[in-house]
N, C-alpha and C positions, 0 to 999 in steps of 0.2 A: 422367814427371814426376820428374825427379832433386830438385828442389826449388823451393821459390816463396819467392817474396822471398829469395832467398838472396844472404845475403852472406857472400864469401869474405874473411878476417881473417887472414894471416900476418906474418912480419914484415916482409916485401917489401913487401905490399900499404898496411899500420899506416905505414913510412916513408915511401909514395907519399905516405896521404895528410897526411901531418902536414908534405911538402915544399910541398903548395898552399899551406898557413895560412902557411909562411916564404917564401912569394911567388918560387917555384921551379918548375918546368914538368914535372916528372916523374911521369909517370903521371896528366894534367891530362884529359886525356879521360876515362880512365875514373874519377876521380873527380868530375867532372861529373856521370857518368850517374848515377853514385850517389845523389848530392845530389839532382837533380831527379827521381829514383826515390823518394824520402824524400817529396819535397815532393808530389808525384803521390799519392803513397801516404795522406799526411795529408788531401789535400783531399778525395780520393775516400773514403775512410775514414769519414773527420769528418763528408761530407757524407749517409752512409750512414746514418753512426751518430744523427745530428739527427733527419734526419727518420724514420727506423725507429721514432725513442723518442717523435716526435711524435705517430705514428699508433699505437702501443702507450697511449698514454696516453690518446688520444681515446677508442682501444677502453674500457679500463678506465673511464673516466669514462661511457662515453655505454652505459646499461644498453638500451638500445634494438639497438644494435650486438651487444649481448652476445646478446642471444634470438636474434637472428635466426642461423640456422645457417650458411647458404652466408658473409656476410659476418663471421661467428665465422671461421671457417676461414680466407675470403680473407687478411684481417687480421691473423693470428694467422702466417702468413709473416712480418710482419717481424721476428720474434721472432729466426730465423735469419739475416735480415738485418741484423740488429744485431747478432746474433752477428759475421757476416764482417764487418761493419765495423770494427768493436773488435779484431779480429785484423790488420787493413789498418792498423790507427793502430799497433801495437805491430809491424808488420812495420818500419813507414817509421821508429820512432822508432831500430830497430835498425840502420835503413841510413844514419840520418842522426849517430850514435854511433859509432865504431869502439873504444871503448871497451867498449859493451855489447854487442855485435853477438854478442862471441861465449860470453856467460854463458847455461849451461844451459837455465835457466827459462826466460827470455824466448825460446828458441829454440822450447822444447817450447809454450810457448803460443800462440805461431803457429802452428805446426803443426798442433794440437789442433782448434784454434778454426777454422781456415779449414776444413780438412776436411770436418770436423761441421757447418762451417752451410753448406755446398754440400749435403751429403748429405741433413740436415734440410731442408734446401728443395726438395729433389727430392721428399721424404716429405709434407710439406707442401700440393704443387701436386697430388701423386696423393690426397691427401684429398678436394683440392678435384676434382678431376675424379671421382672416384668419388660421390662425395657427390649429386654435378649428376646421374647416370646412375640412382641410388637412385630420386631424385626426382623422377625424368621416368617411369622406371619402376614408381614408385606399392610400390616393396620393402617389405615389413616390416623390413627390415633398418637402412631408413636411420631410424626411430622406436627400435630396439635398440642402435643405434651411435652414434648421433653426434647425437641429442637432448638436451636438458638437461645435466647436467654429467658424461656419456658421453664425449661429445668431450674433455674436458681430461683425464681418463683416458688417454685416447689419444693425445693430444698427450707427455703426461707419459712414457709407455709410449718411445712413437718418443725420445724427447729420450735417455729414461737409457739405453735398447740404444746408441744411436748413439755418446753420451759414453762410455758406458761400456767401451762396445770398442776405441774410438778409446785411450781413457786406457789400457787394459790394453796394449796394442801397446808400446806405451813402451817404449825401451832405455832402464833405470835409471840412473843415476847421480846422483852428488855435485852436492848443489845447486851448490855453487861453482865447479864443473870447467866449464875451460873450452872450446868445442868449436874445432878449425878450420875446420871449415864447418859450418855452418847449414843443412842438407841434411834430407829426407823419410828418408834412408838412413841419417844419422847420427841422427837424435829415433826410429827404431822399429828400427833395428842387425838383427838377422835377423830379425827378424818384417816388413822391410818388403817382400819378397815377398807375401807375406799379404797386408797393408794395401791393397798396388799393386791385388792380384785382387780382395778384398775393394771399394775405391772402384769399380772399375772395371763388375764386374759389380752391384753397386746401383743407380747409378748410371744405368744399359743397361737393367737391369727395372723401375724405376720410371719412366724416359722412356716407354718401350713400354707400360706398363700404362697413363701418363698419356694417350698419345696415343690408344690402344686405349679408355679409355673415354670418349674425349669423341668420336670419333665413332661411339662406339655412342649416345650421347646424340643426337646429331644424327639418326641412323638413327631414334629410336625417338620422337624430333621430329617426322619427316618422317609416319612410322606415325598421330600421335596427331593430326596437321593431317587428312592424309587421310580419316580416322574423323570429326574435328568436319566437314570441308564436307562429306562425304555425308550427314551427317545437319544439316546445315544448310539442303541442298538437297531434304533428304526435308520437311521442316520449310516450305520455301515450297512442297510441291509441292499439301502437303496443308494451305495457307493459302486458296489459294484453293477450297477447299468450305465457308470459315468468312467469318463477316463480316470486312470491314476493321480496325473500331473493337476488333474483339475479341483480334485478334491482333498488332497491330501494337506497344502498349506492352508485353507480355511478353517477344514474340523484340527489341524494343529494350533491352530490360535485360540477356537475355542477352547480346546482340550485345558490347555496352558491357563488360561483365565478361570475357568471353573476350578482345576486343582487351587488354583492360587485361592479363590474365595471361600472354599470348600478348608483350606489352609486357616485362614483367620477365621473364619466359622468355629473350627474345630477346638481353636486356640482360645475362644474368647467361651467357649464353653469350658475348659478345662478351668478357664482365671476363675470363672463363677464357683465351678466346684470345688477348687480349693478354699475361696472365701466362704464357703457352706459351710462343708466338712471342719473348719478352724473354727466356727461361731456355735457349730452342737459340741464340739468337744469340749472348749473350752469356755461359753458364755449357757448352753445347757445347763449345768451343772448348779451353777445361779437360779437359773428357774425352776429348776428341781426342788432348790434349799429355801426358796419360796413357799412352799407348799408345808413347812417343816418346823415349827414353834418351838419347837427342844433342842435347836441346835447349839453348842458349845461355840464360846468366841472363836477357840483355833477351827472350827470347820467351818466357820463363818470366813474368815481371815484367807485359807484355803480356796474357797470357791471365789470371793473375791481374788482375792491371785491372780488365779485360772481366769478369769474374764478378763484382767489387763493385761495378761499373757497374750493374748488373741490380739488385743491390740501392739505389741510385739513380733507377733507373726504378719502379721498381714504385709507390712510392708516389703518382707521378705518376699511374700507371693507377690505382690506387684512389680516387683523388680526381678524377680524368677520369671514373669509369664509376660511383660511388657518392655516390648524391646523398645520403643521412646523412651520409655524412663528412664534405662539404663544408659540410652545415649544422654539423654538430659544430666542424668546425675553426672555422667562422665565431665561433662562440657562445665557444669558447676565445680568439680574436683579439681578442673584442671585452672579454672581461675584461680581459686584458691591456692593451688601451687604456687601461681604467677606471683602472688601478693607476699 
């Protein structure tokens, strides 16, 4: 992973860019690619920024969503997606403006935000998967770790560790200094090998844990339903020895409650499954690309755009699977229409 949203600026490429505006054809294909990349970065990044800002605003406004630990964990994923959209917008501005592309601060900002947001996405998805496992296992750790305001302490701890480590790896230069290349190697300098190993190990470890806890949760669900079905079969056997009037109403109520709980549980697992699938499809290529040093600028831009596309898809996954979120969004839209 030699660079992301990489913009190579030197005297030749700058002259090529100026030649396009002067009506000449020197470097026209390369300059058109950069312009197209900037537009795509603005479009994808801006969309991700707006959609996730709306989700985050809805979470802040709705007390009901905040108090539901599962929904809180899921919707807080929008924070890392919002940061990723922001980094994509900054990268698009760098691609679009040759004079700004070589500045040190925007280059560092793009690189640190991009890596941090992807790592935080994996961290938050791990928390979502881990919480479902604790919940279905009826573990005491669920209440000790993720209930009430404790979950916010864990969020902040993850964010501080990830952002703090990434910023500490930056090779500091003078703020007015210009870089001939904006690559991760230029941003992190001699610490680049440490940074790349950290990124690879963190993402692969977290992804493995996400899948493991998701599979374990499914196994726990199967065991739970087997016990439930066995209990119901036993109740049906015993009911033959008692009057029909005495057993019908209580069993019917228990059966309805069980079906309601099963529906909620299956819905939460379906939501997590969609989130994990989107993460694998969209962000997985970025993790794989980190193992290859010979990737071109275009290939790196494509995998970076795919990663940001994950941030665009996630809000639609939330809205499709969380009824409370849909209700709150409709309420917000209704208020906006009134004004």
